[in-house]
MILO-759018 format. One record per residue (C-alpha): residue number from 1; chain; y, x, z. Coordinates in steps of 0.001 Angstrom, whole numbers, plus 500000, padded with zeros to 6 digits. Last residue first. Layout:
// MILO-759018
NUM/A/Y/X/Z
...
This chain:
// MILO-759018
943/A/328827/130895/659425
942/A/326011/130099/657033
941/A/325686/129070/653397
940/A/323534/127129/650920
939/A/322010/124784/653515
938/A/319113/122707/652174
937/A/318389/119372/653841
936/A/316500/116109/653335
935/A/316610/114106/656569
934/A/314556/111097/657570
933/A/314832/108299/660088
932/A/311777/106037/660015
931/A/309504/108910/659052
930/A/306787/108266/656480
929/A/303574/106317/655944
928/A/304943/103910/653379
927/A/303954/100285/652942
926/A/306153/098360/650519
925/A/308865/096278/652199
924/A/309218/093154/654330
923/A/312502/091296/654118
922/A/314825/091347/657101
921/A/315359/089333/660291
920/A/318400/089228/662555
919/A/318400/087818/666105
918/A/317569/090987/667969
917/A/314276/092753/668509
916/A/313092/091559/665113
915/A/310276/093873/663990
914/A/311348/095365/660647
913/A/308201/094513/658715
912/A/306304/097096/656682
911/A/303752/095879/654167
910/A/300020/096426/654522
909/A/299130/092751/654929
908/A/301728/091902/652277
907/A/300046/094092/649685
906/A/296636/092634/650470
905/A/297546/088955/650425
904/A/294154/087474/651321
903/A/295431/085195/654070
902/A/299119/084459/653583
901/A/301534/086936/655099
900/A/304403/087076/657597
899/A/303218/084877/660467
898/A/299682/086188/659986
897/A/296982/086481/657341
896/A/293265/087214/657488
895/A/293313/090379/655347
894/A/289657/091445/655167
893/A/288511/087847/655510
892/A/290862/086398/652909
891/A/290106/089388/650669
890/A/286495/088291/650421
889/A/283669/090420/651839
888/A/280983/090850/649163
887/A/281979/094429/648378
886/A/281897/095219/652095
885/A/278371/093905/652590
884/A/277140/095823/649543
883/A/278844/098954/650841
882/A/277147/098501/654227
881/A/273718/098450/652605
880/A/274617/101288/650236
879/A/275855/103516/653057
878/A/272822/102939/655253
877/A/270493/103480/652272
876/A/272255/106744/651466
875/A/271762/107831/655082
874/A/268026/107132/654823
873/A/267887/109095/651603
872/A/269711/112074/653102
871/A/267851/112171/656406
870/A/270120/113219/659274
869/A/269216/110327/661565
868/A/270202/108011/658723
867/A/273811/108886/659477
866/A/273771/110673/662838
865/A/273625/114406/662133
864/A/273870/116423/665353
863/A/276029/119473/666110
862/A/278587/117275/667888
861/A/281564/118829/666089
860/A/282326/122436/665281
859/A/282009/124163/661934
858/A/280035/122513/659135
857/A/278538/124174/656070
856/A/276883/121797/653568
855/A/273363/120404/653929
854/A/274312/116982/652540
853/A/273435/115334/655865
852/A/275579/117880/657687
851/A/278382/117298/655209
850/A/278148/113569/655812
849/A/278368/114052/659576
848/A/281357/116367/659382
847/A/283287/113893/657217
846/A/282258/110899/659329
845/A/283455/112568/662539
844/A/286738/113613/660915
843/A/287317/110120/659543
842/A/286664/108502/662924
841/A/290212/107284/663482
840/A/293640/107954/664946
839/A/296708/108923/662906
838/A/295771/106998/659769
837/A/298828/104718/659860
836/A/302555/104577/660640
835/A/304082/101684/658691
834/A/304000/099193/661556
833/A/303125/095996/659688
832/A/300850/095082/662608
831/A/301874/096236/666089
830/A/305394/097683/666237
829/A/304638/101005/667926
828/A/301307/101399/666158
827/A/298358/099102/665718
826/A/297373/095739/664273
825/A/295484/096885/661167
824/A/296941/096420/657667
823/A/298025/100065/657365
822/A/294511/101355/658154
821/A/293878/102768/661601
820/A/290105/102979/661914
819/A/287342/103763/664374
818/A/289553/103914/667474
817/A/289193/107071/669516
816/A/288436/107012/673249
815/A/287243/103405/673273
814/A/285218/104192/670176
813/A/283518/106859/672280
812/A/282648/104478/675113
811/A/281345/101805/672741
810/A/279183/104343/670922
809/A/277897/105622/674279
808/A/276883/102161/675468
807/A/275492/100920/672143
806/A/273237/103873/671445
805/A/274371/107176/669979
804/A/271786/107333/667216
803/A/271824/103681/666166
802/A/275611/103471/666746
801/A/276623/106327/664456
800/A/275973/105519/660791
799/A/275881/101716/660967
798/A/279038/101643/663109
797/A/280953/104019/660848
796/A/279724/102344/657659
795/A/280835/098898/658817
794/A/284245/100035/660058
793/A/284923/101765/656707
792/A/283503/099189/654310
791/A/286008/096343/654645
790/A/289087/098512/654175
789/A/287341/100601/651516
788/A/286269/097485/649591
787/A/289775/096010/649714
786/A/291289/099274/648465
785/A/288760/099444/645623
784/A/289393/095810/644720
783/A/293171/096153/644463
782/A/293301/099382/642493
781/A/296864/099216/641090
780/A/298092/097453/644194
779/A/300034/094216/643865
778/A/303528/093499/645174
777/A/304781/093887/641595
776/A/308264/094950/642755
775/A/308059/098489/641441
774/A/304914/098834/639363
773/A/301206/099006/640184
772/A/302306/098911/643809
771/A/300965/101602/646090
770/A/297956/102115/648310
769/A/296919/105367/646687
768/A/293532/107021/646448
767/A/294850/109560/643921
766/A/293810/108117/640558
765/A/290416/109838/640714
764/A/289784/108209/644101
763/A/290614/104772/642739
762/A/288360/105258/639691
761/A/285525/106501/641892
760/A/285943/103551/644274
759/A/285784/101073/641406
758/A/282692/102731/639961
757/A/280996/102714/643352
756/A/281786/099013/643772
755/A/280381/098212/640327
754/A/277148/100028/641129
753/A/277037/098285/644508
752/A/277192/094838/642908
751/A/274879/095593/639986
750/A/272334/096971/642439
749/A/271290/100369/643797
748/A/274651/102086/643266
747/A/275424/105575/642063
746/A/275583/109055/643561
745/A/275828/107814/647105
744/A/275947/111222/648793
743/A/278600/112603/646478
742/A/280502/109323/646639
741/A/280701/109475/650424
740/A/281681/113147/650314
739/A/284538/112424/647871
738/A/285524/109339/649947
737/A/286355/111440/653010
736/A/289667/113218/652299
735/A/291530/111268/649645
734/A/290088/107801/650146
733/A/289973/108041/653929
732/A/293566/109282/654062
731/A/294849/106413/651909
730/A/297895/107752/650094
729/A/301326/106097/650040
728/A/302999/108562/652422
727/A/301216/111580/650983
726/A/303036/110850/647727
725/A/306360/110478/649540
724/A/306033/113752/651432
723/A/305071/115725/648330
722/A/307835/114054/646337
721/A/310355/115005/649034
720/A/309253/118630/648726
719/A/309673/118466/644956
718/A/313103/116872/645272
717/A/314474/119326/647818
716/A/313292/122150/645604
715/A/310354/124556/645689
714/A/310622/127416/643183
713/A/307103/128646/643963
712/A/303710/127692/642540
711/A/301835/128829/645651
710/A/304479/127188/647824
709/A/304114/123871/646022
708/A/300331/124017/646298
707/A/300567/124687/650045
706/A/302976/121790/650407
705/A/300498/119387/648838
704/A/297473/120534/650818
703/A/299310/120631/654138
702/A/300831/117188/653717
701/A/297523/115548/652792
700/A/295820/117441/655642
699/A/298283/116355/658364
698/A/296633/112936/658276
697/A/293668/114557/659940
696/A/290157/115309/658789
695/A/288144/117981/660581
694/A/289269/116746/663976
693/A/292373/116387/666112
692/A/291976/112769/667265
691/A/289927/113059/670490
690/A/292836/113655/672866
689/A/294960/116394/674439
688/A/293984/118974/671831
687/A/293914/122463/673320
686/A/296459/124990/672177
685/A/294075/127869/671474
684/A/294872/128022/667755
683/A/298078/126266/666941
682/A/299932/122979/666874
681/A/297225/120389/666365
680/A/298383/117469/664224
679/A/301189/115028/664967
678/A/302187/115075/661307
677/A/303443/118617/661132
676/A/303897/120955/658223
675/A/305411/124410/658199
674/A/305827/126773/655272
673/A/305747/130460/654447
672/A/306270/131204/658171
671/A/309851/132186/658851
670/A/309765/132036/662652
669/A/306966/130740/664826
668/A/306270/128952/668060
667/A/303411/127579/670128
666/A/304405/127660/673809
665/A/303272/130700/675824
664/A/306535/132590/675244
663/A/308428/129679/676764
662/A/306910/130190/680216
661/A/304273/127749/681514
660/A/305612/125458/684183
659/A/305667/125778/687953
658/A/306088/122431/689644
657/A/308663/119708/690221
656/A/308038/116187/691542
655/A/311111/116708/693756
654/A/309560/115833/697126
653/A/306015/116401/695873
652/A/306717/120104/695282
651/A/304068/121699/693023
650/A/304228/125470/692841
649/A/300921/125693/690990
648/A/299590/122321/689959
647/A/297113/121119/692563
646/A/293463/122190/692589
645/A/293517/124399/695703
644/A/295598/121831/697560
643/A/293060/119003/697191
642/A/293273/115925/695005
641/A/289917/116490/693309
640/A/290098/116712/689535
639/A/289743/114020/686883
638/A/288780/115198/683381
637/A/290538/116665/680331
636/A/292671/119009/682461
635/A/289622/121083/683468
634/A/290692/123076/686525
633/A/289210/126582/686708
632/A/292373/128351/687776
631/A/294992/125977/689133
630/A/297194/124411/686517
629/A/300617/125611/685392
628/A/302348/122452/684196
627/A/303553/122143/680596
626/A/306949/120445/680667
625/A/307283/120249/676917
624/A/308629/121989/673854
623/A/306775/123351/670811
622/A/308966/125613/668683
621/A/309224/126084/664923
620/A/311609/128144/662831
619/A/313138/128491/659400
618/A/315629/131086/658260
617/A/318485/131959/655956
616/A/320523/128908/654973
615/A/319539/127003/658125
614/A/316300/125274/659022
613/A/314743/124207/662314
612/A/311624/122373/663472
611/A/310757/121144/666959
610/A/307296/119941/667993
609/A/307765/117642/670957
608/A/306318/117105/674439
607/A/309419/116047/676379
606/A/310714/118729/678743
605/A/313574/119872/676526
604/A/315177/123071/677787
603/A/313006/125286/675596
602/A/314473/123579/672543
601/A/317833/125216/673277
600/A/316299/128694/673429
599/A/314443/127994/670200
598/A/317740/127197/668505
597/A/319326/130342/669965
596/A/316539/132430/668453
595/A/316691/130665/665103
594/A/320406/131224/664593
593/A/323861/130135/665771
592/A/323045/127385/668239
591/A/325141/127816/671363
590/A/328725/127901/670077
589/A/327947/125102/667671
588/A/326932/122927/670646
587/A/324891/119888/669615
586/A/321522/121636/670175
585/A/322748/122821/673581
584/A/323525/119298/674752
583/A/320098/118214/673566
582/A/318493/120908/675705
581/A/320555/119886/678729
580/A/319697/116209/678277
579/A/316022/117128/678558
578/A/316253/116574/682325
577/A/316478/112834/681676
576/A/313054/111610/682822
575/A/312638/114190/685545
574/A/311052/112098/688294
573/A/307917/111895/686167
572/A/308208/114546/683447
571/A/305161/116484/684695
570/A/303033/113341/684727
569/A/300709/112728/687694
568/A/298175/109899/687465
567/A/296239/108939/690571
566/A/292570/108072/690999
565/A/291966/106581/694416
564/A/288877/107757/696224
563/A/286011/106360/698276
562/A/283309/108968/699014
561/A/279798/108302/697663
560/A/279647/111425/695526
559/A/282932/110256/694025
558/A/283666/106606/694690
557/A/286118/104600/692662
556/A/289672/103305/692505
555/A/291963/103298/689483
554/A/295614/103797/688464
553/A/297323/105011/691656
552/A/300648/106662/690800
551/A/301195/110349/691433
550/A/300020/113198/693604
549/A/302301/112569/696595
548/A/301132/108985/696381
547/A/302597/105873/694796
546/A/301009/102453/695028
545/A/301906/099867/692428
544/A/302964/096240/692658
543/A/304392/093725/690228
542/A/305054/090289/691699
541/A/304884/087187/689592
540/A/307093/084425/688256
539/A/307185/081297/686147
538/A/309350/078749/684388
537/A/308032/077632/681006
536/A/308068/079869/677954
535/A/310727/078484/675597
534/A/312114/081878/674678
533/A/315240/081875/672464
532/A/316733/078598/673730
531/A/315936/079598/677253
530/A/313030/078911/679558
529/A/312985/080259/683098
528/A/312027/083646/684436
527/A/310965/085371/687623
526/A/310159/089004/688341
525/A/309288/090367/691764
524/A/309176/094176/691868
523/A/307172/096218/694292
522/A/306568/099880/695114
521/A/304109/100551/697925
520/A/304110/104112/699217
519/A/300607/105155/700183
518/A/300205/105940/703848
517/A/299253/109506/704744
516/A/296133/110986/706342
515/A/297052/114659/706636
514/A/295260/117857/705614
513/A/297212/118638/702470
512/A/297081/115037/701297
511/A/294436/112574/702435
510/A/294899/108933/701552
509/A/295980/105655/703135
508/A/296036/102283/701369
507/A/292302/101568/701618
506/A/290844/099256/698957
505/A/287890/101528/698221
504/A/286855/101231/701853
503/A/287739/103623/704634
502/A/285361/104772/707420
501/A/287166/104722/710744
500/A/289487/107556/711779
499/A/292249/105297/713123
498/A/294621/106222/710290
497/A/291963/105310/707708
496/A/291165/107535/704720
495/A/290964/107620/700950
494/A/290275/110870/699121
493/A/292663/111555/696268
492/A/291015/111887/692859
491/A/293681/113449/690679
490/A/294475/112640/687055
489/A/296651/114935/684971
488/A/299604/114436/682616
487/A/301313/117126/680505
486/A/298555/117308/677880
485/A/299888/118264/674472
484/A/300747/115335/672209
483/A/303438/116909/670049
482/A/305646/114088/668867
481/A/307457/115359/665778
480/A/310908/116867/665829
479/A/314022/117570/663794
478/A/316648/120247/663330
477/A/319439/121148/660953
476/A/321674/124156/660634
475/A/325089/125193/659321
474/A/327578/122859/661005
473/A/324982/120909/662964
472/A/322256/118573/661770
471/A/320048/115771/662991
470/A/317754/114717/665784
469/A/318993/114184/669345
468/A/322682/113764/668611
467/A/324399/113859/671978
466/A/325745/111281/674419
465/A/323486/108887/672566
464/A/321284/107733/675429
463/A/321813/104003/674963
462/A/320250/103765/671520
461/A/317898/106657/670883
460/A/319857/109288/669025
459/A/320449/109961/665355
458/A/322189/112471/663131
457/A/325485/114319/662879
456/A/326608/117248/664981
455/A/329565/119194/666347
454/A/330089/119211/670113
453/A/331770/121945/672189
452/A/335208/120305/672024
451/A/334810/117306/669740
450/A/332972/116076/666661
449/A/330106/113591/666944
448/A/328586/111893/663891
447/A/326432/108826/664414
446/A/323137/107137/663574
445/A/321337/104916/666057
444/A/317620/104930/666798
443/A/315732/101929/668143
442/A/316403/100147/664819
441/A/317969/096712/665014
440/A/315760/095281/663751
439/A/312723/097436/664415
438/A/310434/099668/662386
437/A/308401/102316/664173
436/A/309532/105627/665587
435/A/308416/108033/662852
434/A/310845/110884/663513
433/A/312211/113017/660673
432/A/311652/115800/658189
431/A/312238/117139/654690
430/A/313291/120783/654873
429/A/314310/123417/652326
428/A/315009/127064/653124
427/A/317406/128978/650861
426/A/316342/131176/647929
425/A/317600/128535/645544
424/A/314312/127763/643781
423/A/312369/127892/647016
422/A/309447/130122/648052
421/A/311171/132955/649937
420/A/313605/130377/651295
419/A/310886/129224/653693
418/A/309542/125695/653319
417/A/309724/122930/655932
416/A/307775/119650/655859
415/A/307964/117514/658995
414/A/306357/114324/660196
413/A/306963/111689/662835
412/A/304976/109530/665244
411/A/301385/108698/665917
410/A/300657/106320/668726
409/A/297396/105328/670327
408/A/298537/105628/673955
407/A/299991/102138/674058
406/A/303670/101971/675010
405/A/304739/099300/672513
404/A/301489/097406/673146
403/A/303111/094110/674219
402/A/305304/094035/671119
401/A/309005/093445/671861
400/A/311115/090262/672063
399/A/308012/088236/672762
398/A/306071/085660/670779
397/A/308354/082839/671956
396/A/311358/085020/671096
395/A/312630/082882/668185
394/A/311832/079750/670183
393/A/314830/077759/668979
392/A/316946/079661/666458
391/A/316852/077047/663685
390/A/317737/074396/666302
389/A/321106/076011/667057
388/A/323215/073665/664886
387/A/321405/070628/666257
386/A/322312/071391/669853
385/A/319389/072627/671914
384/A/317603/070999/674826
383/A/315402/073612/676447
382/A/311829/074038/675295
381/A/309199/074005/678053
380/A/306255/075981/676737
379/A/303113/076550/678775
378/A/301578/079986/679224
377/A/298035/080143/677807
376/A/295888/081494/680629
375/A/298323/079966/683109
374/A/299417/081671/686327
373/A/302530/083209/684786
372/A/303473/079744/683506
371/A/304125/078563/687060
370/A/303383/081088/689785
369/A/301546/084403/689915
368/A/301358/086079/693301
367/A/300098/089493/692177
366/A/300112/091732/689081
365/A/299222/095436/689206
364/A/295553/095588/690189
363/A/294128/099087/690069
362/A/291276/099488/687601
361/A/287808/099580/689126
360/A/285379/102485/688840
359/A/282150/102425/690871
358/A/279589/101641/688166
357/A/278208/105165/688048
356/A/279779/107458/690629
355/A/283070/108856/689447
354/A/283555/112402/688151
353/A/285779/114509/690379
352/A/285813/118036/688975
351/A/287050/120599/691488
350/A/286166/123711/689515
349/A/285096/124095/685900
348/A/283340/127320/684940
347/A/284236/128583/681481
346/A/287400/126487/681579
345/A/288032/123971/678776
344/A/291504/124505/677387
343/A/294819/123258/678716
342/A/296820/126048/677029
341/A/296013/129190/675053
340/A/298622/130022/672395
339/A/296706/131876/669684
338/A/298325/133510/666672
337/A/296144/133010/663593
336/A/299017/133028/661082
335/A/298800/129258/660524
334/A/301101/127714/663107
333/A/301114/124006/662182
332/A/297349/123575/662223
331/A/294808/121429/660329
330/A/291441/120941/661993
329/A/288318/122813/660912
328/A/287944/125089/663957
327/A/287982/122066/666290
326/A/289385/123290/669598
325/A/289462/120306/671945
324/A/287105/118371/669721
323/A/286138/115574/672135
322/A/283296/114564/669810
321/A/281681/117967/670070
320/A/282505/118109/673778
319/A/280558/114879/674222
318/A/277513/116280/672426
317/A/277539/119420/674581
316/A/278011/117401/677762
315/A/275121/115157/676788
314/A/272905/118161/676067
313/A/273521/119656/679505
312/A/273626/116466/681575
311/A/270891/114472/679872
310/A/271097/112884/676437
309/A/271974/109224/676966
308/A/273036/109396/680612
307/A/275030/112536/679922
306/A/276793/110855/676988
305/A/277653/107799/679116
304/A/278914/110105/681875
303/A/281185/111827/679370
302/A/282507/108445/678181
301/A/283271/107486/681785
300/A/284979/110801/682480
299/A/287174/110388/679405
298/A/288193/106934/680626
297/A/289200/108441/683964
296/A/291017/111320/682244
295/A/293209/109007/680191
294/A/296316/111030/680889
293/A/297976/113234/678322
292/A/301319/112712/676724
291/A/304710/111225/677445
290/A/306432/110281/674189
289/A/306956/106533/674382
288/A/307025/106488/678174
287/A/309479/109374/678208
286/A/311731/107451/675812
285/A/311488/104451/678141
284/A/312175/106755/681089
283/A/315360/107851/679310
282/A/316576/104244/679374
281/A/315970/104047/683125
280/A/317765/107376/683562
279/A/320635/106071/681443
278/A/320749/102943/683583
277/A/321297/105238/686571
276/A/324740/106038/685197
275/A/325908/102461/685271
274/A/326250/099614/682789
273/A/328065/096424/683694
272/A/326069/093168/683417
271/A/327052/091106/680417
270/A/328467/088056/682117
269/A/328535/084295/681992
268/A/330965/081579/680983
267/A/331996/081757/677323
266/A/332526/077981/677592
265/A/331209/077049/674144
264/A/328237/079337/673604
263/A/327685/079865/677325
262/A/326634/083393/678236
261/A/323345/084756/679599
260/A/321142/081904/678391
259/A/318825/083888/676154
258/A/320358/082460/672963
257/A/323901/083068/674191
256/A/323311/086733/674983
255/A/321384/087053/671705
254/A/324620/086282/669870
253/A/325834/089860/670247
252/A/329401/090085/671632
251/A/332380/089220/669426
250/A/333738/086620/671843
249/A/337045/088506/672151
248/A/336855/088701/675929
247/A/333126/089499/675970
246/A/333430/092088/673215
245/A/336321/093831/674968
244/A/334481/094032/678288
243/A/331290/095424/676737
242/A/333352/097808/674590
241/A/334925/099336/677678
240/A/331525/099383/679366
239/A/330028/101483/676586
238/A/333008/103833/676684
237/A/332698/104291/680439
236/A/328952/104841/680099
235/A/329589/107599/677541
234/A/332176/109167/679857
233/A/329602/109065/682669
232/A/327005/110725/680447
231/A/329445/113463/679474
230/A/330174/114145/683150
229/A/326429/114176/683807
228/A/325877/116648/681008
227/A/328797/118819/682158
226/A/327237/119163/685602
225/A/323897/120077/684067
224/A/325519/122542/681695
223/A/327294/124300/684545
222/A/324050/124683/686469
221/A/321192/122300/685848
220/A/319933/122137/689440
219/A/322649/120123/691198
218/A/323834/117833/688379
217/A/320379/117371/686901
216/A/318867/116744/690324
215/A/321695/114380/691316
214/A/321044/112109/688332
213/A/317333/112184/689131
212/A/318040/111304/692767
211/A/320067/108286/691653
210/A/317063/107000/689714
209/A/314799/107448/692719
208/A/317325/105687/694960
207/A/317352/102744/692548
206/A/313590/102569/693008
205/A/311320/103876/690306
204/A/308080/102907/688605
203/A/307406/104930/685440
202/A/303868/104314/684186
201/A/303338/101244/686393
200/A/306480/099767/684780
199/A/305260/100158/681212
198/A/302047/098164/680942
197/A/303007/095205/683122
196/A/306440/095264/681486
195/A/304899/095057/678028
194/A/302290/092455/678873
193/A/304807/090096/680417
192/A/307067/090419/677376
191/A/304080/089761/675103
190/A/303197/086595/677063
189/A/306712/085255/676735
188/A/308493/085075/680108
187/A/312058/085506/678932
186/A/314543/088192/677860
185/A/316223/089297/681085
184/A/313945/087999/683833
183/A/310936/088999/681674
182/A/312119/092532/680877
181/A/312741/093710/684433
180/A/310576/096815/684746
179/A/313662/099022/685141
178/A/313085/100814/681862
177/A/312484/097493/680101
176/A/315761/096226/681570
175/A/317569/099324/680260
174/A/315828/098584/676977
173/A/317286/095115/676539
172/A/320807/096165/677442
171/A/320678/099000/674920
170/A/319312/096644/672263
169/A/322005/094046/672925
168/A/324834/096580/672737
167/A/323525/098422/669646
166/A/326253/098921/667030
165/A/329562/098176/668754
164/A/328268/099258/672144
163/A/327048/102532/670684
162/A/330488/103000/669152
161/A/332083/102675/672603
160/A/329591/105078/674145
159/A/330205/107699/671468
158/A/333965/107174/671783
157/A/333807/107819/675522
156/A/331823/110960/674736
155/A/334518/112272/672416
154/A/337317/111211/674749
153/A/335754/113024/677684
152/A/335374/116225/675676
151/A/338955/116073/674510
150/A/340454/115943/671005
149/A/337725/113549/669925
148/A/336182/112676/666590
147/A/333527/110017/666229
146/A/332177/109264/662757
145/A/330546/105857/663099
144/A/328153/104983/660225
143/A/329313/101929/658285
142/A/326929/102510/655374
141/A/328977/102656/652158
140/A/332504/102014/653363
139/A/332653/104733/655992
138/A/333483/104175/659650
137/A/336010/106230/661587
136/A/336007/106204/665377
135/A/339013/108049/666788
134/A/339360/109788/670138
133/A/342059/111140/672481
132/A/344331/108102/672454
131/A/341544/105872/673653
130/A/339640/103067/671865
129/A/341132/104561/668691
128/A/340046/102695/665563
127/A/339628/103701/661934
126/A/338131/101482/659254
125/A/336503/101520/655822
124/A/337256/105124/654865
123/A/335681/106023/651514
122/A/338866/106961/649658
121/A/339808/109398/652409
120/A/336451/111175/652291
119/A/334498/110646/655547
118/A/333465/113451/657888
117/A/330447/115736/657959
116/A/328004/115436/655102
115/A/324913/113261/655440
114/A/325153/111563/652042
113/A/322683/108714/651810
112/A/319069/108735/650668
111/A/317058/106990/647945
110/A/319416/106990/644967
109/A/321079/110097/646426
108/A/317887/112021/645675
107/A/318445/111494/641956
106/A/320342/114759/641380
105/A/317578/116732/643086
104/A/314932/115228/640835
103/A/312481/112400/641484
102/A/310342/111128/638630
101/A/307284/110343/640737
100/A/309303/109401/643821
99/A/310493/106070/642434
98/A/307843/103571/643493
97/A/307546/104583/647148
96/A/311189/105716/647144
95/A/312427/102175/646526
94/A/311794/100947/650068
93/A/314222/103422/651637
92/A/316782/102609/648940
91/A/316387/098874/649694
90/A/316472/099151/653498
89/A/319621/101245/653853
88/A/321995/098332/653213
87/A/320332/096138/655833
86/A/322814/095432/658637
85/A/325698/097234/656934
84/A/327772/094039/656636
83/A/326159/091079/658344
82/A/323158/089708/656437
81/A/322658/086398/654660
80/A/319285/084660/654572
79/A/320840/081190/654592
78/A/319492/079525/657735
77/A/318156/082473/659745
76/A/320827/084940/658662
75/A/323626/082406/658884
74/A/322574/081484/662417
73/A/322448/085153/663421
72/A/325909/085717/661953
71/A/327344/082740/663857
70/A/325771/083971/667105
69/A/327307/087401/666608
68/A/325288/090242/665159
67/A/324819/093850/666287
66/A/322562/096479/664777
65/A/324903/097716/662067
64/A/323525/101022/660805
63/A/321044/099544/658388
62/A/317344/098736/657897
61/A/316539/101541/657711
60/A/317706/105059/658611
59/A/318453/107534/655813
58/A/319488/111158/655433
57/A/320978/113665/653024
56/A/322284/117208/653319
55/A/322780/119203/650110
54/A/326242/118001/649138
53/A/327968/120901/650876
52/A/325705/122014/653699
51/A/328022/124539/655301
50/A/330352/121989/656844
49/A/333104/123682/658852
48/A/335067/121315/661063
47/A/338785/121220/660467
46/A/340719/122744/663367
45/A/340775/120816/666642
44/A/343886/118911/667741
43/A/344636/120429/671124
42/A/341779/121032/673496
41/A/340054/119674/676558
40/A/336812/120315/678429
39/A/336788/124013/677540
38/A/333657/125264/675803
37/A/330607/126062/677911
36/A/329392/129598/678459
35/A/325746/130177/677513
34/A/322910/129585/679974
33/A/324198/130078/683530
32/A/322193/127750/685717
31/A/320014/130611/686942
30/A/317139/128170/687044
29/A/317935/127184/683474
28/A/318159/130711/682131
27/A/315042/132261/683578
26/A/312800/130632/680995
25/A/314925/132334/678351
24/A/313322/135713/678974
23/A/310189/135401/676886
22/A/311934/133131/674431
21/A/314457/135808/673507
20/A/311831/138446/672966
19/A/309813/136051/670854
18/A/312860/135346/668708
17/A/313576/139064/668308
16/A/310034/139594/667102
15/A/310402/136803/664589
14/A/313581/138439/663332
13/A/311711/141687/662873
12/A/309415/139822/660565
11/A/305895/138573/661021
10/A/303812/138853/657899
9/A/304033/135943/655475
8/A/301454/133249/655339
7/A/299077/131791/652812
6/A/296949/128943/654007
5/A/293173/128844/654312
4/A/292207/125276/653595
3/A/291040/123153/656466
2/A/287737/121654/655544
1/A/287699/118001/654606
């Protein structure tokens, strides 16, 4: 669907001031001055100002309590009971899908919880003081920890202690993921092997590397950097204090017993102490989830396939049309026409290093397999279990985490923000949050932090919760969506031999700045044995990667006959936790006082995020990320030669640092009429890092709904939440592409296709929703239409495009962008039942193609009509043939069933499952395409 022309307000003087601030703020970090820090200690602090009143709400399913003892896990599995606060946010989260239609501001609390600061006296459930300078107060309703310290150290110690209470097992699990040691810790399940084999090559570090990153922040971050590391150490101290207490009192998570770490009866065993470098390892997991770019080798192969099919010039043109770096029809976040050029296609590319045909081989990572690691289907060797633990036997046999957790096809988070000019109250309204998948316990942890220089409530990734990463301050709130700009490049480094002989593709020396250097070999030997939780038989293997001055080796090939290694260089590599300074600033009420100071804080976050802000007066947007300054003429979408003239400007291989684009060049805005983001393109000129930003994007349903609200005016928290919720149960294909399909079809050509067309028309007229006919029915209102669309889409895409593209090019392009991402498909951060859907797919390609066939205006794209070779009747025949096949496909085939659902159960196939990372399991809920943690905010006053 074409991008609608949005309304926007002229730039204000405030916007000009924000730009002026951002233009100079880049100097702040290197100067190390930033804003003055508060004192490290204080007397009893005055009451904290809360300018939100009752207007701040949030939610994080399944519940705040992410820790369960062995007895609680047994009760959960045998009786279905839940520990207190383990799932009390799941039901209200689920209910919004059926209840949003009649939503009003006074009913928001039925679906969200109060996010005010503090706990009313009559709502206090418990108060503890792990040190005399901090208290942890938990409320009766949700058990969220409200941490209040009289000293900075005490505040952070309390944060670490509370994190241990709520997420000890999860934190321990993810520090082992970050270190590439998942299988020795959790077991050798095939999914665990796959996850560490995928993640560790992305962020391989030695202990010395991790220590160097701690030192870099402390030595290069100025006063804030030193304070950040002191805060991190206090957090670690608190986490360790709880670790020791839990072990002594036998209140530690039961997973330690089930994985063989601690004896159930003897209590013999240990929870390994946490250390500061663990935080870097944990931060690398976050970086792995949100690092962007890469894939240049695969892009080169698809380009070569297009050139082989059409010739170099025409093939490149066709490929660029599919690549869609700057699709004029795609939905944007910054809508006033301001351009922020970055990572675009150069007029004359220099240094390209396309591989010779058939020469590319992926770098081997796994060596020396033994035992179950050497078996195609790893054997099971269940340990002897006492009768009372039998219900828990093998609970991790399918892996403690999904193998594709770090896959590149991820879409996370959305945001809807409306300026006060268009709201009923005259104050900005925001509904936003991160879409991080559904886990039990959740990867995020909710908390309130109040202490010297810290005043915030919200969520942080478990284990790196020194500061609130997404949430609210005293009179402002902020959130983020994953941005996706390209901060990773691929270099082709020429291989060499020290003795001057001709190297082969397997050479382990390479040329760098005129020298023939040895690659650095990084290795990790992982071994496992069966436990009660994971019965995978004993096995081991060795993980190995080669590191060069220009990144990690991912592939080998020849370029113009010369052997090369393709290396991947990510700007955040070696700087996994540098963003801690930006998060520290966001939590500091003395730092963030308005939109300009918010944008200044966001500038110190090197993760690629879109940041949104609202207070009582203003709204703002800023795109963060460590955007490298590339050499002139380098095309970041394709591999480039590993030679000095094509390196990132100012690149220092010793510190992995380089010049980065100044803040003023990052997409940003202040007080636009409205902002939406659902991982869509940020702004004009800001080149798309992948193939997914086309004419139809899941940002369109948000943009269309919010635009209508703004045009009508008097937007409220409830109306904006309704817009989000309605988009969250809508099938993107049905809303945005089905109208063109039906226009071209007209009617059917048989009783079967005529009926199918009628069913699809009725579904589309009713809003193309995948929602229950009534709360709790577990049946969609248009069951057959949804089934037909799910079966039809992949068939119509293949039948429309493959004949024209040819099998090789079609396969290459579908490797770049998956055809479909319906809710029932196995995709996303939690695999199937992941919630997040419709981020990546061919809907934009199909939409443009159908409009070309219909003779309607089309901007951008391949410039060629594929369906029926551009002939309207031939295309109609293609669609009718595939529609007939889809209509005849039974539900049992469309929804084949899994461990959660029976074959043919459509609602269940779509439903969201809280993926059990720990021992607790929860009921599945209605599919919703919405943030995992979500805020609804409207500040009526300001400091």
